[in-house]
C-alpha positions in Angstrom: 50.7 81.3 106.9 53.1 82.9 104.4 51.6 81.3 101.2 48.0 80.9 100.3 46.4 77.5 99.8 45.6 78.4 96.2 49.3 79.1 95.4 50.5 76.0 97.1 48.0 73.7 95.4 48.7 75.3 92.0 52.4 74.8 92.5 52.0 71.2 93.6 49.7 70.5 90.6 52.1 72.0 88.1 55.1 70.1 89.6 53.2 66.8 89.7 51.4 66.8 86.4 53.7 64.4 84.6 53.9 62.0 87.6 50.4 61.8 88.8 48.2 62.1 85.7 46.2 64.6 87.6 43.2 66.2 86.0 42.1 69.8 86.0 39.0 71.1 84.4 36.5 73.9 84.5 32.9 74.2 83.6 31.3 77.5 82.5 27.5 77.8 82.8 24.9 80.3 83.9 27.4 83.1 84.4 29.7 81.1 86.6 32.9 79.1 86.1 33.4 76.0 88.3 37.0 75.0 88.6 37.5 71.4 89.7 40.5 69.1 90.0 41.5 65.9 91.8 44.9 64.6 92.8 46.7 62.4 95.4 47.3 64.2 98.7 50.9 62.8 98.8 51.9 65.7 96.5 51.1 68.3 99.2 54.0 69.4 101.4 53.7 68.1 105.0 53.3 71.8 106.2 50.4 72.5 103.9 48.7 69.2 104.7 49.1 69.9 108.4 47.9 73.5 108.2 44.7 72.5 106.3 44.2 69.2 108.2 44.6 67.1 105.1 45.6 63.5 105.4 48.8 63.2 103.3 49.1 59.8 101.7 49.5 58.1 98.4 46.3 56.2 99.2 44.3 59.4 99.6 42.9 61.7 96.9 41.7 65.3 97.2 38.9 67.0 95.3 39.4 70.8 95.0 36.5 73.0 93.7 36.1 76.7 93.4 33.2 78.8 92.0 33.8 82.1 90.2 31.1 84.5 89.2 32.0 85.6 85.6 32.5 89.4 85.3 33.4 91.0 82.0 37.0 92.3 81.7 38.0 90.6 85.0 39.1 87.2 86.3 35.7 87.0 88.1 34.7 87.0 91.7 34.9 83.9 94.0 31.5 83.0 95.5 30.3 80.7 98.1 28.3 77.7 97.0 26.5 74.6 98.2 28.3 71.7 96.5 27.3 68.1 96.6 30.1 65.8 95.4 30.4 62.1 94.8 32.6 59.7 93.1 31.8 56.6 91.1 34.4 53.9 90.3 34.3 51.7 87.2 32.3 49.0 89.0 29.6 51.5 89.9 30.4 51.9 93.6 29.3 55.4 94.7 31.0 57.4 97.5 29.8 60.8 98.8 32.6 63.2 99.3 32.0 65.8 102.0 33.5 69.1 101.1 34.7 71.8 103.5 35.1 75.5 102.7 38.4 77.2 102.9 38.6 81.0 102.8 41.9 82.9 102.2 41.4 86.6 101.6 38.9 86.8 98.8 39.6 83.2 97.6 37.0 80.5 98.4 37.8 76.8 97.9 36.0 73.6 98.7 38.1 70.5 99.4 37.3 66.9 100.2 39.3 63.7 100.7 38.7 60.2 99.6 40.6 56.8 99.5 42.2 55.8 96.2 43.8 52.6 95.0 46.4 52.1 92.2 45.1 52.4 88.6 41.6 53.4 89.8 39.5 55.6 87.6 36.9 57.7 89.4 34.2 59.9 87.9 33.3 62.8 90.1 29.8 64.3 89.9 29.3 67.8 91.2 26.0 69.6 91.8 26.9 73.2 92.5 24.5 75.8 93.7 26.2 79.3 93.8 25.0 81.5 96.7 22.3 83.9 95.7 21.1 81.9 92.7 18.6 79.1 92.2 20.4 77.7 89.2 22.3 74.4 89.8 25.4 73.7 87.8 26.1 70.0 87.2 29.4 68.8 86.0 31.7 65.8 86.0 35.4 65.1 86.2 37.1 61.8 85.5 40.5 61.0 87.0 42.7 57.9 87.0 45.0 57.6 90.0 48.4 55.9 90.2 50.3 54.9 93.3 54.1 54.7 93.0 
């Protein structure tokens, strides 16, 4: 593939921000930064969706997580992690989101898909255990989804 997944997702996110109301966040804790965002898979190009076996639909969302070990005077080093992810809607329904690891060069990402409906607000809970450490990082992300 000519372009990396990270570059494509970043470009899609930048182009779609005004339209999708997509959220992007990071959490810094215990010497690590966890980057996490959620967005509709419809913003991905058909080629990218196909290459990464992602269901491209306005009724599907994608959670994207990366874990970076903080290192002074650098952008950090991507690390593997065990990540448990789940979403909760406003009525309290909980859905586990299985994540799969994607490696491209030195980049490591975890992605998972889930169904969405119009005007739905989901709270994502992440329990991240970076490889080689016994310290869990717990974080949340809230996202409202709109379907055109």
